[in-house]
LOKEBA-892014 format. One record per residue (C-alpha): x, y, z; residue in one letter. Coordinates in pm, whole numbers, padded with zeros to 5 digits, always signed. Layout:
XYZa
...
This chain:
+00456+00329-01950m
+00585+00163-01635i
+00575+00297-01282t
+00792+00190-00992a
+00614-00051-00760m
+00620+00017-00388m
+00358-00128-00158l
+00283+00028+00177f
+00156-00117+00500s
-00052+00084+00742t
+00116-00082+01039t
+00370+00111+01246v
+00548-00021+01553a
+00866+00041+01749v
+00995+00022+02103s
+01341+00154+02184q
+01491+00375+01915m
+01853+00292+01838k
+02122+00454+01631v
+02148+00259+01303r
+02515+00174+01356e
+02424-00019+01672e
+02208-00270+01485l
+02357-00602+01364p
+02430-00605+00991e
+02214-00915+00929k
+01903-00715+01021y
+01982-00433+00776k
+01912-00449+00404w
+02213-00458+00173d
+02164-00186-00087l
+02501-00260-00245s
+02306-00519-00448h
+02176-00212-00632l
+02485+00009-00644y
+02818-00049-00473a
+02848+00312-00355t
+02675+00649-00374d
+02940+00750-00626e
+02845+00454-00850t
+02484+00567-00828w
+02584+00918-00935k
+02785+00788-01231e
+02495+00572-01348e
+02255+00863-01318k
+02480+01086-01529e
+02525+00810-01788r
+02149+00762-01805l
+02091+01135-01839q
+02304+01129-02153q
+02150+00808-02288k
+01794+00936-02258m
+01864+01208-02513q
+01847+00933-02778k
+01470+00906-02745v
+01433+01235-02936a
+01568+01065-03250s
+01246+00863-03285y
+01023+01168-03309r
+00794+01135-03611g
+00904+00775-03679k
+00691+00567-03441l
+00413+00496-03688t
+00636+00459-03996q
+00747+00102-03939s
+00718-00187-03696a
+01095-00196-03647s
+01118+00175-03556a
+00833+00134-03308l
+01001-00168-03149l
+01337+00010-03117e
+01178+00314-02954a
+00981+00105-02707l
+01284-00105-02619q
+01491+00207-02554l
+01214+00368-02350s
+01165+00054-02142t
+01535+00016-02067s
+01558+00381-01959l
+01260+00355-01727i
+01396+00033-01579k
+01725+00203-01493e
+01552+00512-01355m
+01338+00290-01130a
+01654+00123-00999k
+01816+00461-00932l
+01501+00578-00760s
+01485+00265-00543s
+01837+00321-00415y
+01787+00690-00338a
+01450+00646-00170s
+01557+00351+00044m
+01879+00524+00147k
+01669+00823+00251s
+01422+00601+00439d
+01705+00455+00649q
+01737+00799+00808d
+01506+01071+00683t
+01720+01334+00854r
+02007+01286+00607v
+01965+01564+00353t
+02205+01405+00102k
+01962+01127+00019y
+01662+01359+00021a
+01856+01555-00241g
+01922+01241-00445m
+01548+01171-00438n
+01480+01519-00570q
+01736+01467-00847e
+01545+01156-00955l
+01214+01344-00956q
+01374+01597-01188q
+01514+01316-01403l
+01171+01155-01438f
+01025+01494-01525s
+01297+01556-01785e
+01237+01213-01932y
+00863+01278-01941g
+00923+01596-02137a
+01163+01423-02380l
+00911+01148-02450t
+00603+01371-02451s
+00574+01320-02827y
+00551+00941-02801m
+00199+00876-02684e
+00040+01145-02904p
+00216+00984-03201e
+00113+00635-03097l
-00245+00750-03060l
-00257+00824-03434t
-00217+00450-03500l
-00525+00278-03635k
-00610-00067-03505e
-00553-00236-03841d
-00213-00066-03875q
-00113-00177-03526l
-00224-00534-03599n
-00014-00530-03916a
+00286-00419-03709f
+00229-00707-03467f
+00217-00952-03757a
+00538-00816-03912k
+00747-00776-03594e
+00689-01065-03353k
+00894-00903-03075a
+00634-00625-03058l
+00399-00871-02887s
+00583-00786-02563t
+00424-00442-02581y
+00082-00552-02706k
-00101-00497-02377f
+00054-00152-02331y
-00026-00041-02685l
-00384-00170-02694t
-00449-00021-02351d
-00309+00312-02467l
-00551+00317-02760l
-00834+00237-02518r
-00754+00561-02334k
-00723+00765-02653r
-00984+01019-02539a
-00774+01104-02234h
-00450+01188-02412r
-00366+01532-02540g
-00148+01687-02806s
+00229+01682-02777e
+00225+02028-02621e
-00038+01926-02367v
+00156+01610-02281e
+00473+01814-02237k
+00300+02053-01996v
+00158+01758-01801l
+00504+01602-01780a
+00650+01924-01641y
+00357+01959-01403s
+00489+01654-01216s
+00750+01889-01068l
+00466+02052-00874m
+00195+01787-00846s
+00379+01587-00582g
+00474+01883-00365n
+00191+01843-00114a
+00278+01477-00056a
+00651+01550-00032n
+00602+01834+00217i
+00367+01620+00423y
+00614+01329+00431s
+00908+01550+00524t
+00712+01736+00790f
+00564+01427+00955m
+00878+01212+00941n
+01148+01468+01010a
+01014+01794+01156e
+00679+01736+01325f
+00720+01839+01693p
+00604+01516+01851y
+00457+01571+02196p
+00623+01449+02516d
+00398+01269+02762v
+00464+01128+03105e
+00392+00756+03110l
+00465+00538+03411n
+00669+00818+03564g
+00888+00864+03257e
+00881+01124+02982s
+00819+00963+02641v
+00838+01135+02303k
+00532+01030+02106l
+00682+00992+01761n
+00461+00808+01511a
+00608+00472+01607a
+00576+00524+01982n
+00221+00644+01932f
+00146+00310+01764a
+00317+00125+02047l
+00151+00301+02340y
-00195+00322+02189r
-00189-00059+02224a
-00109-00039+02596s
-00312-00255+02835e
-00340+00052+03058n
-00651+00244+02959r
-00531+00569+03115v
-00217+00553+02904i
-00417+00486+02587r
-00648+00781+02649s
-00357+01008+02735k
-00158+00906+02427v
-00448+00956+02187f
-00528+01295+02333d
-00167+01414+02328a
-00097+01297+01974y
-00421+01414+01813f
-00409+01744+02003s
-00062+01811+01863k
-00186+01727+01512l
-00472+01969+01567n
-00226+02253+01629e
-00130+02221+01260f
-00485+02177+01133q
-00470+02477+00901r
-00135+02382+00744t
-00218+02013+00705l
-00559+02106+00567g
-00404+02335+00308a
-00165+02057+00205q
-00439+01798+00157l
-00656+02050-00028y
-00358+02125-00252g
-00312+01756-00323n
-00677+01719-00425i
-00645+02022-00652n
-00340+01865-00818a
-00548+01554-00888a
-00831+01773-01016l
-00592+01953-01252f
-00481+01621-01402a
-00843+01504-01418t
-00954+01807-01620k
-00644+01804-01839a
-00703+01435-01913r
-01073+01488-01984n
-01207+01263-01707y
-01537+01326-01535e
-01394+01281-01185s
-01072+01216-00995t
-01215+00874-00901l
-01272+00781-01265k
-00918+00889-01355m
-00762+00696-01066a
-00947+00374-01152l
-00914+00400-01528d
-00544+00323-01518g
-00635-00037-01446g
-00965-00027-01635n
-01143-00092-01305i
-01516-00013-01315p
-01613+00260-01068t
-01895+00025-00968a
-01633-00188-00789v
-01548+00112-00569f
-01908+00217-00509h
-02022-00140-00440n
-01751-00177-00175l
-01876+00131+00012i
-02238+00022-00033k
-02167-00334+00090n
-01969-00219+00394v
-02232+00036+00492n
-02494-00234+00451g
-02299-00462+00685n
-02205-00218+00963l
-02400-00448+01196e
-02119-00703+01153t
-01865-00433+01238f
-02071-00331+01541h
-02087-00697+01647r
-01705-00690+01649y
-01703-00369+01855l
-01946-00519+02107n
-01731-00831+02124l
-01427-00614+02193r
-01617-00432+02468k
-01713-00767+02623r
-01357-00901+02609m
-01208-00584+02755m
-01466-00576+03033g
-01545-00207+02992v
-01885-00046+03035d
-01831+00193+02748t
-01596+00134+02454l
-01399+00436+02335h
-01208+00490+02011y
-00884+00488+02209y
-00962+00131+02319d
-00948-00012+01967l
-00578-00098+01964y
-00555-00251+02310a
-00488-00626+02318p
-00810-00826+02309l
-00668-01091+02541v
-00470-00910+02808a
-00313-01218+02969k
-00169-01368+02652v
+00164-01216+02553d
+00201-01304+02186l
+00562-01202+02137s
+00801-01338+01877y
+01166-01283+01801t
+01255-01225+01437v
+01383-01582+01419e
+01059-01722+01563e
+00857-01509+01323a
+01064-01634+01029e
+01008-01998+01131e
+00632-01953+01170n
+00600-01762+00845i
+00793-02018+00640l
+00592-02307+00783k
+00265-02123+00715s
+00361-02086+00348l
+00377-02464+00291k
+00054-02470+00082p
+00229-02248-00175l
+00504-02501-00242g
+00879-02552-00202t
+00990-02296-00461d
+00786-02020-00294y
+00936-02109+00045i
+01294-02124-00085n
+01277-01773-00230v
+01121-01650+00094s
+01420-01794+00280k
+01648-01586+00058k
+01467-01271+00166a
+01558-01346+00528f
+01907-01484+00467g
+02041-01250+00199e
+01957-00917+00363r
+01656-00812+00158w
+01493-00684+00479i
+01565-00378+00694d
+01412-00517+01010m
+01438-00289+01311y
+01362+00077+01380p
+01637+00331+01422n
+01644+00704+01487e
+01519+00896+01186g
+01403+00583+00999k
+01084+00607+00797r
+00788+00476+00993s
+00567+00189+00881g
+00650-00096+00647a
+00667-00153+00273y
+00794-00377-00002s
+00983-00219-00292n
+00995-00446-00596g
+01092-00188-00857s
+01458-00293-00897a
+01377-00543-01172y
+01725-00690-01223d
+01805-00729-00854v
+01540-00843-00604h
+01270-00675-00395p
+01343-00513-00059y
+01135-00489+00258i
+01135-00206+00513l
+01008-00306+00859m
+00992-00154+01205n
+00978-00487+01388y
+00868-00471+01752n
+00824-00839+01841g
+00444-00862+01856k
+00206-01089+01664y
+00101-00790+01457n
+00464-00735+01355d
+00496-01099+01248m
+00175-01056+01050s
+00307-00736+00890t
+00629-00917+00800l
+00449-01194+00611t
+00223-00928+00455h
+00524-00748+00307e
+00680-01082+00211l
+00365-01149+00006g
+00430-00828-00188h
+00794-00924-00229t
+00710-01269-00367m
+00456-01114-00605h
+00724-00880-00740s
+00990-01152-00747y
+00777-01403-00940l
+00648-01141-01184t
+00998-01004-01246n
+01126-01356-01317k
+00843-01446-01554k
+00759-01122-01734q
+00951-00879-01952h
+01004-00547-01775y
+00736-00389-01993a
+00482-00619-01824n
+00640-00650-01480s
+00445-00378-01305d
+00112-00467-01151y
-00185-00275-01023s
-00227-00191-00656i
-00571-00344-00701f
-00417-00692-00720v
-00105-00618-00516a
-00277-00636-00179e
-00416-00981-00258v
-00073-01143-00231a
+00003-00972+00100s
-00327-01034+00274t
-00340-01396+00157l
-00004-01448+00328n
-00159-01311+00648e
-00450-01554+00616e
-00209-01846+00575l
-00022-01739+00889l
-00341-01712+01091n
-00455-02053+00970d
-00119-02212+01057y
-00103-02057+01404m
-00459-02168+01485l
-00371-02527+01393k
-00080-02523+01639q
-00266-02371+01930i
-00549-02537+02125k
-00539-02321+02439d
-00859-02116+02459d
-00697-01790+02563e
-00434-01808+02292t
-00687-01907+02028r
-00888-01603+02129l
-00580-01392+02067a
-00514-01540+01720i
-00879-01522+01618l
-00885-01172+01755g
-00587-01083+01539n
-00785-01190+01232y
-01069-00966+01344l
-00824-00681+01393e
-00712-00733+01035g
-01072-00728+00917a
-01139-00412+01117k
-00827-00236+00993g
-00834-00357+00633t
-01198-00396+00536l
-01393-00154+00755f
-01132+00112+00838r
-00990+00135+00484q
-01341+00154+00338t
-01417+00437+00581q
-01100+00609+00456f
-01210+00549+00096a
-01551+00701+00165e
-01389+01004+00331f
-01160+01042+00032e
-01454+01019-00209y
-01649+01282-00013m
-01368+01537-00008i
-01276+01483-00374h
-01639+01521-00474e
-01667+01850-00284k
-01352+01996-00438v
-01462+01868-00779g
-01780+02075-00740k
-01578+02388-00668g
-01591+02387-00288e
-01288+02505-00092a
-01199+02283+00202l
-00998+02383+00510t
-00855+02177+00793g
-01167+02259+00992e
-01386+02120+00712d
-01181+01800+00698f
-01219+01769+01076d
-01599+01786+01059k
-01638+01549+00764i
-01400+01296+00918y
-01552+01307+01267l
-01911+01272+01142d
-01817+00978+00919l
-01619+00804+01193t
-01909+00838+01437k
-02142+00675+01186r
-01909+00383+01116y
-01838+00315+01484y
-02196+00350+01604g
-02124+00651+01826h
-02489+00760+01843d
-02590+00402+01930k
-02337+00401+02216n
-02149+00113+02054i
-01815+00296+02046c
-01767+00652+02165i
-01568+00858+01917v
-01414+01140+02117d
-01389+01482+01955d
-01008+01466+01931n
-01047+01190+01668v
-01140+01466+01423k
-00766+01516+01363s
-00693+01156+01259e
-00728+01230+00887w
-00406+01432+00907s
-00223+01124+01040y
-00300+00914+00729i
-00041+00953+00449p
-00247+00743+00209h
-00484+01034+00140f
-00202+01176-00072y
-00206+00868-00299y
-00554+00942-00446n
-00795+00647-00419f
-00532+00401-00307y
-00687+00275+00015v
-01005+00116-00121y
-00782-00147-00278q
-00677-00273+00065y
-01042-00359+00128a
-01118-00514-00211t
-00795-00715-00190s
-00891-00837+00157f
-01214-00982+00020t
-01037-01130-00284a
-00766-01292-00071s
-01026-01436+00167t
-01191-01612-00128a
-00857-01724-00275l
-00715-01842+00059s
-00996-02096+00078e
-00884-02234-00258k
-00516-02237-00159v
-00581-02405+00177l
-00864-02639+00090r
-00874-02653-00288g
-00696-02867-00544t
-00338-02848-00673d
-00485-02680-00981a
-00638-02408-00760d
-00301-02344-00598r
-00126-02336-00936q
-00379-02079-01062k
-00284-01857-00771y
+00091-01896-00836l
+00031-01819-01205n
-00156-01507-01097f
+00148-01395-00892l
+00365-01425-01203a
+00125-01247-01441s
+00236-00886-01388g
+00035-00650-01608s
-00042-00890-01891t
-00416-00837-01832k
-00639-00591-01651y
-00654-00647-01272p
-01014-00766-01258v
-00942-01017-01536d
-00629-01144-01360l
-00836-01214-01049l
-01095-01401-01256v
-00811-01623-01384d
-00698-01674-01025a
-01048-01785-00929g
-01237-01483-00795v
-01471-01238-00973d
-01473-00887-00824m
-01769-00789-01043n
-01988-00998-00813t
-02062-00969-00442s
-01936-01323-00376e
-01590-01226-00240p
-01746-00970-00005f
-02019-01210+00107d
-01762-01483+00178l
-01556-01237+00382t
-01851-01121+00594i
-01946-01487+00649a
-01591-01568+00765k
-01581-01266+00999i
-01908-01374+01158n
-01784-01734+01184k
-01470-01617+01367v
-01677-01404+01604m
-01912-01697+01672a
-01617-01917+01774e
-01479-01643+01996m
-01818-01592+02162e
-01841-01969+02225t
-01496-01972+02386i
-01583-01672+02602l
-01900-01842+02723t
-01704-02159+02799r
-01454-01952+03000l
-01738-01778+03183g
-01657-01435+03045k
């Protein structure tokens, strides 16, 4: 019924790796808010394992009376809530240092617990699916408290054709023990065992772990960038066969669920959870492909600003304005972020201050720590947590407010909604995070009049557009292509993934038009992207970017009513389908308006940058 909510950022950054014990406590999250000790966690897990046996007592009773249905749903919800809390603790403990096998083991215990629970409750949805609409409406009329579960129950009946018998549901529940294996192996391999290459940079040997790769690919030194890309992608290529087999296995797991659930495609199954029309996905790819000229305008602008004759793929992360060092301490970032959030009101800002002051955030990198950034809002009765790998750059400050947007979304929903309605779709999740980024950019531009610095801030917005709209849509198209091929019975190897990915990347970046040269080693980049294991997750970054662009205009320049609509949206959880929630907030994803507004803004930003460059004689 409910799934734990964890939102991921694609940004990774780190400089000097430290041992965790060397970091000040105030920059480390305090997981004792969840459980005082590991032993407490273990006791709660064992207690829950006993309590969950009670769900079997409702077998055959769910459709007999409104009161029996309510009791069963209340028990189920409370169990899932506690399992999500247990899972949050284990996963975040493991992410602090992925090398610690104890917490990896605790994670595995929770996977088994969820699987056991799924098997115990496998009778529930098949029973519920025998309910007729008039019978369900009668239950709602008799038992007012059932209204809490109205959206869940009516949505379940909507998906009646995709639910099986009790035996089928039990098999599918047990299949979860295997279906996540490819993703788990990939995560363990890449975070803990991948033999990162050593490269000599500036006379020193540097280990190119994922975080250092992200750091040095942004070097101002072009030789370093080229060397780092080649070393990292070449090392990935050594494991092409293994990584290819893993991704192929993941697609097959999705295909198994698709066929078992009677969906026509893995895409349809992935989107149906939120009742999102597949046209939204296809229109995104169509619109982006139809506006690649705007993307190529950005690439040509980057080439002009970098002063290179030929732009290469390894140039895409270098600073656009080499002379401007946009660096911020955590304290400076916090101050800028809080001031940028002023349009969202005092209450929003005060809760954001708690995140910084009450150790909701694990700020800095340490040896063995999970790369990237995320917000975990699945501990309903506590508060959300943020994992960062803060490196002091503008992009890190932007990532921090991005994750804070997720955190505030979870916090406000958890405060307003019953747990049964506290989860929310990834489709709307990225709106809150990217809107925060837009507010930060807008605030920083109002403070800064210097041409060079304005170029840097405007450039940062373009980098976000490149990475979120164009790059994520490219990923989505790649994902669609490989799922379609496997769905038609084709076997794909690492070599096949290489070719598909390289050809697609060359088309997006205008390789054949000499706009940006995509070197052959880029073929391995697909194996660097963990999101391909989440099955049609990434397109939502792009749709959310367009939605937040439209909504940010209302928050910044609209009325108080517009801003209140947005805050109401953040507190709505899963009380409606995602597309409907966005309509309430003020943006309709069934139209091209959000995309058109976004393309117009991107072009407006580029026009200002081109004017500044001309004024500076560049």
